[in-house]
C-alpha positions in Angstrom: -145.2 113.7 -90.0 -146.6 115.0 -93.2 -147.2 111.7 -95.1 -150.3 110.7 -96.9 -151.8 107.3 -97.7 -151.0 107.9 -101.4 -147.4 108.6 -100.5 -147.2 105.3 -98.7 -148.8 103.2 -101.4 -147.0 104.9 -104.3 -144.0 102.7 -104.3 -145.4 99.8 -102.3 -144.4 96.3 -103.3 -146.4 93.3 -102.0 -144.3 90.2 -101.5 -144.4 86.5 -100.7 -141.4 84.6 -99.2 -141.4 80.8 -98.9 -140.2 79.3 -95.6 -138.0 76.2 -95.2 -140.4 74.9 -92.5 -143.9 75.6 -91.2 -143.8 78.4 -88.6 -146.8 79.9 -86.8 -149.0 77.8 -89.1 -147.7 79.2 -92.3 -145.3 78.2 -95.0 -145.1 81.5 -96.9 -144.5 84.9 -95.3 -146.3 87.8 -96.9 -146.2 91.5 -96.5 -145.9 94.9 -98.3 -142.7 96.8 -98.6 -142.9 100.6 -98.7 -140.2 103.1 -99.8 -139.6 106.6 -98.6 -136.8 109.2 -98.3 -135.3 107.3 -95.2 -135.2 103.9 -96.9 -137.6 100.9 -96.9 -140.2 99.8 -94.3 -142.0 96.5 -93.9 -145.8 96.2 -93.3 -146.4 92.6 -92.5 -149.0 92.0 -89.8 -150.1 88.3 -89.6 -153.5 87.6 -91.2 -155.2 87.3 -87.8 -154.5 91.0 -86.9 -157.5 93.3 -86.9 -157.1 96.7 -88.6 -156.4 98.5 -85.3 -153.5 96.2 -84.6 -152.3 96.6 -88.2 -152.2 100.3 -87.6 -149.2 99.9 -85.3 -147.4 97.8 -87.9 -148.1 100.6 -90.4 -146.6 103.2 -88.1 -143.5 101.1 -87.8 -143.1 100.7 -91.5 -143.7 104.4 -92.1 -141.1 105.3 -89.4 -138.6 103.1 -91.2 -139.3 104.6 -94.7 -140.1 108.2 -93.9 -138.9 108.9 -90.3 -135.8 108.6 -88.1 -134.5 105.9 -85.8 -132.5 106.6 -82.6 -128.8 106.8 -82.8 -127.2 103.3 -82.5 -125.0 102.5 -79.5 -123.4 99.5 -81.2 -122.7 98.2 -84.7 -123.6 94.6 -84.2 -126.0 92.8 -81.9 -126.0 89.2 -80.6 -128.9 87.1 -81.7 -130.5 83.7 -80.9 -131.5 81.0 -83.4 -135.1 79.7 -83.3 -136.4 76.2 -83.5 -140.1 76.0 -84.4 -142.5 73.2 -83.3 -140.9 70.6 -85.4 -139.9 66.9 -84.8 -137.0 66.2 -82.6 -134.9 65.1 -85.6 -135.6 68.4 -87.4 -134.9 70.3 -84.1 -131.5 68.7 -83.8 -130.6 69.6 -87.4 -131.6 73.2 -86.9 -129.7 73.4 -83.6 -126.5 72.1 -85.3 -127.0 74.5 -88.2 -127.4 77.4 -85.7 -124.2 76.6 -84.0 -121.9 75.4 -86.8 -123.1 77.7 -89.6 -124.4 80.8 -87.8 -122.3 80.8 -84.6 -125.4 81.1 -82.4 -125.0 79.8 -78.8 -128.5 80.8 -77.7 -131.5 79.0 -79.1 -135.2 79.6 -78.6 -137.4 76.6 -78.8 -141.1 76.7 -79.5 -143.3 74.6 -77.1 -146.9 74.2 -76.2 -148.0 74.2 -79.8 -151.6 73.2 -80.6 -152.1 69.5 -81.2 -148.9 68.6 -79.4 -148.3 67.0 -75.9 -145.5 67.5 -73.3 -143.6 64.5 -74.7 -143.3 66.3 -78.0 -141.9 69.3 -76.3 -139.5 67.3 -74.2 -138.2 65.4 -77.1 -137.6 68.7 -79.0 -135.9 70.4 -76.1 -133.7 67.4 -75.4 -132.7 67.1 -79.0 -131.7 70.8 -79.1 -129.7 70.5 -75.9 -127.8 67.5 -77.1 -127.2 68.7 -80.7 -126.2 72.2 -79.7 -123.9 71.2 -76.9 -122.3 68.5 -79.0 -121.7 71.1 -81.8 -120.2 73.6 -79.3 -118.0 70.9 -77.8 -116.4 70.3 -81.2 -115.2 73.9 -81.2 -114.1 73.9 -77.6 -116.9 76.2 -76.5 -119.2 75.8 -73.5 -122.9 74.9 -73.4 -125.8 76.4 -75.3 -128.3 78.7 -73.7 -131.9 77.5 -74.3 -135.0 79.6 -74.1 -138.6 78.3 -74.4 -141.5 80.1 -76.0 -145.0 78.8 -75.3 -146.9 81.7 -76.9 -149.5 81.5 -74.0 -150.3 77.9 -74.8 -150.3 76.6 -71.2 -152.6 77.1 -68.2 -150.7 77.9 -65.0 -151.0 74.2 -63.8 -149.9 72.8 -67.2 -147.0 75.2 -67.3 -145.8 74.2 -63.8 -145.9 70.5 -64.8 -144.2 71.1 -68.1 -141.5 73.3 -66.8 -140.9 70.9 -63.9 -139.7 68.4 -66.6 -138.3 70.8 -69.2 -136.3 72.7 -66.5 -134.0 69.7 -66.3 -132.5 70.7 -69.6 -131.2 74.0 -68.3 -133.6 76.8 -69.3 -132.6 80.5 -69.4 -136.2 81.7 -69.3 -139.7 80.8 -70.5 -141.5 83.3 -72.8 -145.2 83.9 -72.4 -146.0 80.6 -70.7 -149.6 81.5 -70.1 -152.1 83.6 -72.0 -153.1 85.9 -69.1 -151.2 87.9 -66.4 -153.3 86.3 -63.7 -152.1 82.8 -64.7 -148.6 84.0 -65.0 -148.6 85.5 -61.5 -149.8 82.2 -60.1 -147.1 80.3 -62.1 -144.3 82.5 -60.9 -145.0 81.6 -57.3 -144.3 78.0 -58.1 -141.5 78.5 -60.6 -137.7 79.1 -60.3 -137.3 79.7 -64.1 -137.4 83.4 -65.1 -140.5 84.5 -67.0 -140.4 86.7 -70.1 -143.6 88.4 -71.3 -144.3 89.3 -74.9 -148.0 89.3 -75.8 -149.1 90.5 -72.3 -146.9 93.6 -72.7 -147.8 94.1 -76.4 -151.5 94.0 -75.7 -151.1 96.6 -73.0 -152.0 94.7 -69.8 -151.2 97.2 -67.1 -149.9 94.5 -64.7 -147.6 92.8 -67.2 -144.5 94.5 -65.8 -145.4 93.1 -62.4 -145.6 89.5 -63.7 -142.4 89.7 -65.8 -138.7 89.1 -65.1 -137.8 90.0 -68.7 -139.8 91.9 -71.3 -139.8 90.9 -75.0 -140.1 93.9 -77.3 -140.9 93.8 -81.0 -140.7 97.0 -83.1 -143.4 96.4 -85.6 -146.4 95.4 -83.4 -145.5 98.1 -80.9 -145.6 101.0 -83.5 -141.9 101.3 -84.4 -138.4 101.6 -83.0 -139.0 104.8 -81.0 -142.2 103.6 -79.4 -140.6 100.3 -78.4 -137.6 102.1 -77.0 -139.9 104.3 -74.9 -141.5 101.2 -73.5 -138.1 99.7 -72.7 -137.3 102.9 -70.7 -140.6 102.8 -68.9 -140.0 99.1 -67.9 -136.4 99.7 -66.8 -135.6 96.0 -66.5 -134.0 93.4 -68.7 -135.2 93.5 -72.4 -134.9 91.0 -75.2 -135.6 92.5 -78.6 -137.4 90.0 -80.9 -138.9 89.9 -84.4 -142.1 88.7 -86.1 -140.7 86.4 -88.7 -139.7 89.5 -90.6 -138.2 89.9 -94.0 -134.7 91.3 -94.1 -136.2 94.8 -94.3 -138.3 94.2 -91.3 -135.4 92.8 -89.3 -133.6 96.1 -89.8 -136.1 97.8 -87.5 -135.5 95.2 -84.8 -131.8 95.6 -85.1 -132.1 99.3 -84.8 -134.1 98.9 -81.6 -131.5 96.5 -80.1 -128.7 98.9 -81.1 -130.4 101.8 -79.3 -130.7 100.0 -75.9 -128.5 101.0 -73.0 -126.2 98.3 -71.6 -125.2 95.2 -73.4 -128.3 93.5 -74.9 -128.8 89.8 -74.4 -129.1 87.7 -77.5 -132.0 89.1 -79.6 -134.7 87.0 -81.3 -133.8 88.3 -84.7 -132.1 85.2 -86.3 -135.3 84.1 -88.1 -133.8 84.7 -91.6 -132.5 81.2 -91.4 -136.1 80.0 -91.8 -136.5 81.6 -95.2 -135.9 79.7 -98.4 -135.8 83.1 -100.2 -135.9 86.7 -98.9 -136.1 90.2 -100.4 -132.3 90.1 -100.4 -130.1 87.3 -101.6 -129.0 85.4 -99.7 -131.4 85.9 -96.7 -130.2 87.9 -93.7 -128.8 85.3 -91.3 -126.5 85.5 -88.2 -122.7 85.3 -88.6 -120.7 84.3 -85.5 -123.9 84.7 -83.5 -124.3 88.4 -84.4 -126.0 90.6 -87.0 -125.0 94.0 -88.3 -127.0 97.1 -87.5 -127.9 98.7 -90.9 -130.8 99.7 -93.1 -131.7 97.1 -95.6 -132.7 97.8 -99.2 -134.2 94.9 -101.2 -132.3 93.4 -104.1 -134.3 94.1 -107.3 -134.3 90.5 -108.6 -135.2 89.0 -105.2 -137.9 91.6 -104.8 -139.4 91.0 -108.2 -139.4 87.2 -107.6 -141.2 87.8 -104.2 -143.7 90.1 -105.9 -144.5 87.6 -108.7 -145.0 84.8 -106.1 -147.7 86.6 -104.2 -150.2 86.9 -107.1 -152.6 89.7 -108.1 -155.4 88.8 -105.7 -153.3 88.7 -102.5 -151.4 91.8 -103.7 -154.7 93.8 -103.9 -155.6 92.4 -100.5 -152.4 93.7 -98.9 -152.9 97.1 -100.4 -156.4 97.3 -99.1 -155.3 96.0 -95.7 -152.8 98.8 -95.5 -155.5 101.3 -96.4 -157.8 99.8 -93.7 -155.0 100.1 -91.2 -154.6 103.8 -92.1 -158.3 104.4 -91.5 -158.3 102.4 -88.2 -155.8 104.6 -86.5 -152.6 104.5 -88.6 -153.1 108.0 -89.9 -153.0 109.4 -86.3 -150.1 107.2 -85.4 -148.1 108.3 -88.5 -149.0 111.9 -87.7 -147.3 111.6 -84.3 -144.0 110.2 -85.7 -140.9 112.3 -85.8 -139.9 113.2 -89.4 
């Protein structure tokens, strides 16, 4: 693809979006939107990503703005809601909102957060189970599907103990229970709950497919929709598409990936717009009837200008430099290999 760094930065807009609750240690989500002939792309690697990892996010953003996505097989995709590592009371409120306002019947609950103990996780999961099922009962529906995401926070022994208790609440699967594939393989021998792997797959561990029942794929940190779709085909098993606390523009890439998968995709982890107090569109992109439409997203001018003003000049310069660093660290080569 014939795109230069100056082309990418020409119409780039840094942004900051406040969250309604702390998530992944942050209360404000930042990034850089870029614009090209195909639309808008979102460059928003978390602050702990090194330039080489950021290069993949850059390729994804450039693909969205300057390249092409695969043809969609569907117009809407099912999505799950997400409950961060919050108190049981807050978790119950989020679960009720997910069901009653957004129509979600699948909820992913964060567990194994730093500084918490198993009792905190159990209280949160129990609250979600009770609140979601009660809300569904009021509409004559069945029970909620609950997923857990440990982000690699448990050892194999700790995971086995934790899931021995949390499994009583009816768990669809546990995502990335342990940090390493070795620990995950040990855990699976003692576990009857399916295991989904995210980080192990994303960081290229060659044995990740061996250790997984389900693979979690995220377009941005994998280098874009086409790269993630190729990985889905290589895996050949069940896939859940997820996001990275993306702006509405970033969510469009995840939705494009989910729309391109063969078969009927399970609920995708793309309902995170409900965690934003403000987005680059107004109102934020949230699920309706448990689904989200597959479409490109262009930011609203007023919402984008408010997000640009919130980030401040110093952080805006930092994001532009970060994109340039990602370009030098491998992004240029990745962009070169994209289909125009």
